[in-house]
N, C-alpha and C positions, 0 to 999 in steps of 0.2 A: 504493500500500500504506500510505503514511503516513496517508492519508485514512481507510483502514479502521481503523487503530489509533487514530486520533483519535476515532472513534466510540466506542471502548471507554472512552477518557478521558472523553468527554462523558457517558456513561451509567453508568459503573461506579465508577471511582476517585475522582471528586470527591465521591461520596456518602460514602466513607470519611472523607475529609478533613473534610467538612462535619459528619458525625456526631461525630467526635472533637473538632473545633474547637468545636462548639456545646455539647457535653457538658462539655468541660473548660475552656471559656472561652479557648481557644488564641488568642493574638494573632499567632502566627507561621504562620497557616494557609496563607499563600501566600508564604512566605519563599523565598530563593534556593535553599535545599536542596530544598524541596518542588518548586519549578519545575524544578530540574535532574532530579529523580526522574521527574517527569511526562514531561519531554523524553526521558529514557532509555526510558521505556515506549513512547513513540511510535516511537522509532528501533530498538526491539528487533526483531531478525530474526524473522520469523514464517513458519512452514511453510504450505503451501497445503492441508494435509490437513483443515483446518476451514473451508474457504471458505464453506460453507453458514451457519455460525455468524457469520462476519464479515459476510456479506450481511444476515443477520437483524438484527444489531446496528446496521448502517448504516441499515437501513430503520426500525428503532425510534428511533434517535437523531435522524433527520430527520423523525420523525412520519409517515413513510409508512405505518407500521403503528400507527395511533393506539390500537388495542385493546391491543397488546402494550406500548406506551409507558405506557398507563394502568395495566396490570397491574404493570409494573415499579414505578411510583410508589406504587400502593396496597399491594402485597404485599411490597415489599423493606424492609430496615431503614431506620428514620428517626431512630434515636438510638443511642447507644452500647449494645451488647448487646441491642438491641431484637429482633434475630433476623429479624423479618418475619412474614408471614402464610403459613406453610407449607401449611396444609390447603387454603386457598382457591386458592393458586397451583397445586397439583398436581391440582386437580379437572379441569383441562383438559389434554388430551394435547398441546396446542400450547405448553405452558409447562413449564419445568424449574426446580426450586428448587435453588440452589447455596449451600451453607454455606461461608463463609470463616472459618476458625478459626485463631487464633494460640495455640500451646501453649507449655508450659514457662515461663510467666511467673508471677510471684507473684500476679497477678490474671488473671481470664478476659477474653478479648477475642474476640468472635464477631459476625459479620455474616451476614445472609441476603439473597439476591437472587433475584427472580423474573425469569427470562430466557427467551428463545426456546428451544424444545425442541431446536433444532439445536446449542445450546451445551452441550457436556459439560464435566465438571470438568477433563478433560485439556487442554481448550482454553487454560486460563489458566496451566498449569504454566510455560510459557516466560516468563511475566511475574513469576515469583517474585522474581528478583534485584532488578529495579528497584522492585518493590512493597515488598520488605524495606527498601530504602534510603528509600523514601517513608515507611514506617511508623516507622522509627527516628528520623526527623526530628521525629516528633510524639509517639511513645509515651512518651518519657521524662517527659512531663508527668503520666503516670498513676502515677508512682512514689510520689506523696504523701510520706509521711515515711520511705520507704525510703532507706537511706544509699547504695545503689549505683546505678549507671546501668543502666537497662533496655536490653536489646539483643535484637532479634529476629533469628534466623538462618533460613536457607532451610528447614532441616529442621523448623522450628517452624511452618511455614505449611502449612495443609491446605485444599485445595479439595475439597469433598465433595458428592456427589449422594445425598441421604438416601433417595430412592426406590430407587435402584440398590442402595444398601447394605442396605435392607430386603429387597429381592427375593433378594439373595445370601445373607443371613444368617438370615432368619426362616424356619427350617426345623425340622421336628420330626424330629430325627435319632435315632440309636440310643441316645445318652446320655439324651435326654429320655424315651424310652420305658422304658428300664431304670430310671431314677430314679422315674418315676411308678409303675411296676410294684412296685418295692420298697416305696415309701411305702404303696401300696395294700395290699400283703400285710400290712404291720404294722398298718394300720388294720383290715383284715378280721380278723386274728387277735385284735386287742383287742376288736372287737365280738363275736366268737364267745365268747371267754373271759368277757367281761362278761355275756353272756346266760347262760352256764353258771353263773357266780357267782350271778346273780339267782335262778335256779331251784334252786340248791344242789347242783348235780351235781359240783362239784369237791371237796367236803369229803372224800369217801372216796378220791379219786384223788390227794390231795396228796402222798403219799409215793412214788408211782410216778414213773418217769421222764417218761412222756408227760403225766401229770397235772401234774407240776411245771412242765413247759414251757408247757402251756396256762395254768396258774394264773399264771405270770409275766406274762402279757399282760392280765390282768384289770384293767379301769379302776378298779374298786372298790379293789383292792389298791394300785394306783399312786396313786390319789387319797388314800387313807389315809396312804400314805407321804409324800405332799406336805404334807398339813395336820397331820400328827402333831406332838406336842409334843417339845420338846428332851429328850434323855436326861438322866437324873439324874446329878449329879456334874459337876465341872469347870465350875461356873457362872461362874467367873471369865472364861471365854472367850465368854460370851454376847454381850458387846458387839461382838465381831468381826463378827457378822451385820449389824449396823447399818452398820459401816464398809464392809463389802463392798457393800451396796446403795447407799449414798451415793456410793461411788466409781464404780459403774456409771452412776449418774445424771450424775456429773461428767464421765465419759468421753463419754457421748452428747452432753451439752451442748457439750463441746469439739469433738467431731467435726462437729456441725452448723456450728459457726463455721468450721472448716477447709474443709468442703465448700462453704460459701458463697463462699470465696475462689477456688474452682476451677470454678464454673459461671457462666454469663453473668448478671451482676447489673447492673441499671441504675444502681446507686449504688456502684461499686467503691471510690471514695475514702472513702465513709462507712464501709464495712467496715474499711478500713485505720485509720480514726480510732478504732475500738474498741480497737486495740492500744495507744493512748495515752490511754485513758479509765481513770482509777484505779478506777472502780466496776465495770469489766468485766474486771479482770485474771484472775479465776478462769476466764474463758472460754478464754483461750489458754494458761493455765498448768495445764491439766488433765493435762499429761504427768506430773505428780507422782503422780497416782492410779495409774499403772502401777507405780511403785516401791512404792506401798502394797501392791498385789497381790503383787508379788514377795516383799515382806517377810512378808506373811501366809502365803504358800505355804511359805516356808522355815521360819517359826516353827512352824506347825502340824505340818509333816512331822517336824521335829526332835523336838518334844515327843512326838508320837504314836509315832515310831520308838523312842524311848528308853523311854517308859512302857509300851508294849505288850510290850516284851521285858524289862522290869524292869531296865533299865540294861545289858543284854547283848545288843544287837541282832546279828542275823546277816544277812550279805549273801546275797540270794537273787534269782534271775531273776524270781520272781513279783512283786517290787516294781515292776519295769518293765513286766511284762505287765499288771498291774493298772492302772498309770498309762495305758498305751496304750488299754485298754478304756474308761477314763473319757474319754479325749480324742477318739478316732477317730470315734465315731458322729456327733457334732455337727459335727466338722470335715469329714467326708465329705459330710454333708448340706448344710452351708453352701456348700462348693465345688460340689456338684452343682446346687443351686438357682441359684447365680450363673452357672454355665457353661451350663446346659441349659434353665432356665426363663426367666430374665430376658431373653434375646435374642428370645424368641418371643411375649412378652406385650404388646409395645407397639412404637412407632416414634416418629419425630419428627426435627426438623431437626438436633439434636445427639445423637440416640440412637446414632449411629454410635460414640460413645465406649464404649458398652457392648459393641458388636461388637468394637471394637478391643481392649478389655480381655480379652474372652473369647478371641478368635481369636489375637491376637498375644501378649499377655502371659501369660494362663493357658496358652496353648498352649506357651509357652516354659518356664514355671516351675511348672507344676502339681505336679511331683514334689518341688520344693523346699517347697511348702506341706505336702505329706503327709510329708515327711522332716524336718519342723520345722527348715527352713533358710531360710525366707522372709525372715528378717532380713538375709540376705546378698544379696538381690536388688538390681538397679539401681533407682534411684528411679522411673524412668518405667515400670517393669514392675509396673503397678498391678493385681495379681490378689489380691483379698482382702488388701490391703496391711496391714491392721491385725492380721493373724495373726502379725506379727513378734513380738508379745508372747508368744503361745503357744509360738513357736519358742524364744525366749529362756528362758522358764520351763522348758521341757523340757530344753534344753541344760544349764542350771544344775542341774536335778534329776538329771541323769546323774551328777554328781559328789557331790551332797549325801549319799547313803547312805555313801559312802566317808569323807567328812569326819566324819559323826556316828559311824560305826563306829570311826574313829580316836580320837574323844573318849572312847568307852566303854573303850578300852584305855589311852590316855595322855591324860588331860584337858588337860595343858598343850599338847601337840601339837594336840589337837582345837580348842583356842582359837587357837593361833598360826597355823594354816593359814588360817582366815577372815580374820584380821588381815593376814596377808601378802598375801592375794588383794586385800583392800581397798586396801592401799598400792600394789600392783602396778597395779591398775586406775586409780588416781589418776595414777600416772606415765604409763600408757598414754594417759589422757585429755589430759595436757599435750602429749605428743608429737603426738597426732592434731590437737589444737587449733592448734598452730603449723604443722604440715606442711600442713594443708588449709585454714588460715585460718577455722577454725570459731569462731563467736561465739554467745553466749547471746542477744544481741539479735535480735529478729525482723526488725529493719530492716536488718540486715547479711545480706541474702538470699544463701544459698549452699547448693546442693543437697547438698554434701558434709556438711552438718550432719546430714542424715538418713542418708545412705549410709555415712558413716564414723564418726559419733558417736551419733546418737539411737537407732538400731536395733541397735547392736552389744552383745554380751554384756559386753565389758570396761567399758562405761559403766554397766551396770545391775547387775553382779555385786555391787557394794558393798551395795546395798539387800538383796539376797538373803543375803549373808553376815551382815549385821546381824540378819536374821531367824533365822539359825542360832544366833547368839550369844544372842538373846532366848529361843530355844527351850531352850538350855542353862540359862539363868537360871530359867525357869519350871519346868523339870523338877527342878532342884536344890531349888527352893523347895517343890515338892510332896513331895519326899523328905525335907523337914525339915532340910536341910543349910545353910540360910541364915537360920536363926532370928533371929540377932542383928540383921541388917540389915532383914529383912522386918518384924520386930516394931517396930523403930524407925519405919518408915514407917507401919505399920498402927496404931500407938498414938499417933501424933502428927498431929493434924488440921492443924496449921500446915504441916507438911511436905507433906501431901497437897495442900493448896491452893496451895502454892508450885509443886508439880509441875504442877498444872492451869494456873496462870497463865503460868508460863514456857513451857509447851508450846504453849498456844493462841496466846499473843502471838508466840512465835517462829515458829510455822507460818504465821500470818497475815503476818508480815514477809517470810518467804521467798516466799510467793505474790505479795505486793505489790511485792517488789523488782524483779520483771520489768517492772513499769510504768515505773519510773525508768530501767531499762536500755533500754527501748524508746523512751522519751520523748526521750532524748538519749544518743547513743552514748558509753558510759563509757570511761575509760582501759582499755587492754588488760588490765592487771593485775587490775582490779576485775571485768571481764567473765570473766576466767579463773577467779577465785576463785569466782564464782557457778557456773560450769560444774563446777568440782571438788567443791564442798561443798554445794550447794543440796540435792541429793537425799539425801546422807548425813545432813546436819543435820536435814532434814525428817523422815526416818525415825527418827532418834534422838529427836527431840521427840515423835513419835507413841508411841514406847516409854515416854517419860517421862510422857505423858498417861495411858497405860494402867497405869503402875506401881502406883498405889493400888488399882486394880481387880484386878490380878494377885495382890496380897497379901491380897485379901479385903475391901477397902474400896471406896469410891466407889459406893454404891448408886444414886445419881442417874444416873451414867453407864451403869451396867448396865441400869437401868430404861428409860433413854432409847433406848439402842442395842441392847439385848438383848431387846426385846419380841417377841412371837410373830409379828407381821407381818413384821418384818425377818428373823426366822428362816425363815419360809416363802419370802419373796421371795429370800432368799440362795441357795436351792436352784436358782433359775432364772438365777443370775448368769452362768455359763459360756455357756449357750444364748443369753441375751439379748445377751451380748457378741459372739458369732459371727454373730448374725442382724441386729443393729441397723443395720449400714451398708448392707446389701443394699437394703432399701426406701428408705434415704436416697439412695443413688445412683440408684436407679430413678426416684424422684420428681424428682430434680434434672435428669435427662437426658431425661425425657419432656416437659419444658416447651416450649411453643411460643413463649413470650415470655421476655425477660429478667426476672429475679426482683428484687423490691425487698427488701433485707435491712436491717431495723432490729433493735434489740435486742428489741423486742416480738415481731416476726415470728420471730426466732431462738428466743425462749423458747417461743412457742406450737408451733413445729415440734419443738423439743426434747422437750417433754412428750408430743407426739403420738408421736414415735419411741420414747420411753421406754415408753409404754403398748403400742405395737405390738410392740416387741421382746420384752417380757415375755409378751405373749399368744402370740407365736410360740414362745417358749421353753417356755411351759406346754404347748402342743400337743406339742412335741417331747419334753418330759419324760414326759408321760402315755403317749404312743403309741410312743416309741422308746427314750429313755434309761432310764427305770425298768424296762421289761421286760428290757433287756439287762443292767442291773445285777442284777436279780433272778436271771437265769440264771447270771450270774457267781457270785453268792453261793451258789446251789444246787449248781452242778456244779464250778466251778473252785476255789472256796474251801471246798467240801464242808461248807457250813452246812446244818443240818437245817431243813426248811421250817417247823417249829413255832416257830422263833425268828424274830422280826421282823427285817427288814433294818435294821441299825443306821443311824441318821441320819448323814448326811454332815456332818462339821464341817471341811470343807476350805476352801480359798480359792476364788477364782473358778474354778479348775480342778477343784473338787469331789473332792479327795483324801479317800477314806474312811478310817475309823479302822483298817481292816485293812491300810493301806498299808505 
């Protein structure tokens, strides 16, 4: 039996050692630890249930089956994350492709092997323990500039048969049929309504119930809503459109970088080096853009809620119903596309990760996504993981009307409550940081950073509360109650330029500070200060940057960020955000080979995803979102059809002015 296991050592595990050693320049490729691990593999008790595989491996190792030995050599991995040649291997029924995947590491580690068909993935499960020991003696060299010791556990080792996974999961189930049917109905209604618009059949039917329903689906009407000009008044807020679009671009850029760390890359150490490149800091510090969206959401809601009610807002259930109508169509569509369409449109040696995300993770937490609680998932439950932002925004929105209502009754209390929340969240951040050893440095890898800090409302509420306070300020300014202060800013060019310079320099410093934190692990106190204040200070500086514009000055900033192109693209923000990562993950997991990621490649991929995300969002806006919004305006909000639907001046979540 030891001879049988020796055949496995001869044809399987040395390949891993060789690939890691040659890729990383490992000088300890045959150290005592490695040799002990190999000996453990040889002496591992093995059941007789896979004797056919054992015989096939012996035959291959001794070149008794030269064809299989050649296939193993040609179609198996030859370098780190090379994966192998999956398609050529599975062309013959005599061969089976096995993917060896190591998960839950800060970098991806994947190998592929073309083996005899008798060898199933289950055959290698009993070798997990010694294999983990073997890998842990080598893998620490992959950590690059990470400050921790990498450690692989048995639960992180996956032996996968991609063909078997495809056969079990590539099925057109009821969910796929329902989703395609619903999308088809929307498209058909839009085509019918557009045809009636063209021939002028809807003009006389506009006031009737059926006519209003059909008219809501007209593409001409939806397109006019998309390209229409900004409403007159409140021009001070035009610059927010540009900020919204630029933040979407920033988020997609950042997500491309993070996805690159989770898929097989032939140059994983080069990707890590980007974290200590001072010119690439904006890539991995894109998390600040989320705080910008939270700030904008709270700012606009507060101002709209107060101004529409003339300073005397009323709490009403329609506030939340309207919000849900804005959020749910695209959220349901994104979840449906990911769960029912992506599993059936492709396959590959690592495409099983899509199946795993859909079957295991989405199967476990789909209700959390729909209940806006996905920010409380476990880190490994990767089902539309980026919807944590939508969840946090909605959670904070639940309390926002009460805070603003309190301000309308007692202004001092309305100001104190956000301030108290900001202070409380800062205290909570300190507690979490010490309890779970959370660091700002990316090199102090800790999954609790995301689970306990990054995606929790108590670490993001500060930015939202600052948005509420900024909304108070703008409302009072528009009501003419801050004339002395706003006149001072408005009539003093020097003050305006001081605001611009301090804000831009300060925001750049906060972004760039993460470079120094990643380059060399700072003292705990400095790292904690960055965790506590980086987001709050960044948002405060953003308000300082916009202060001259809010009081009626700063024409260059309004012209730059408030142009019509940004206004139009801003309407696609929410849809682009929800759709962008689906094709990103699809492309990453259909790859047959490890991907080379350099900054140029990341940039080209990013702009491709930016364009694709906005095209998908445009389709959804014209065929799904705008018809639903029009029906809401017509029937739920009881607006007369002769009035055009007011343009949405919301944040990423498209909160309309009737909110």
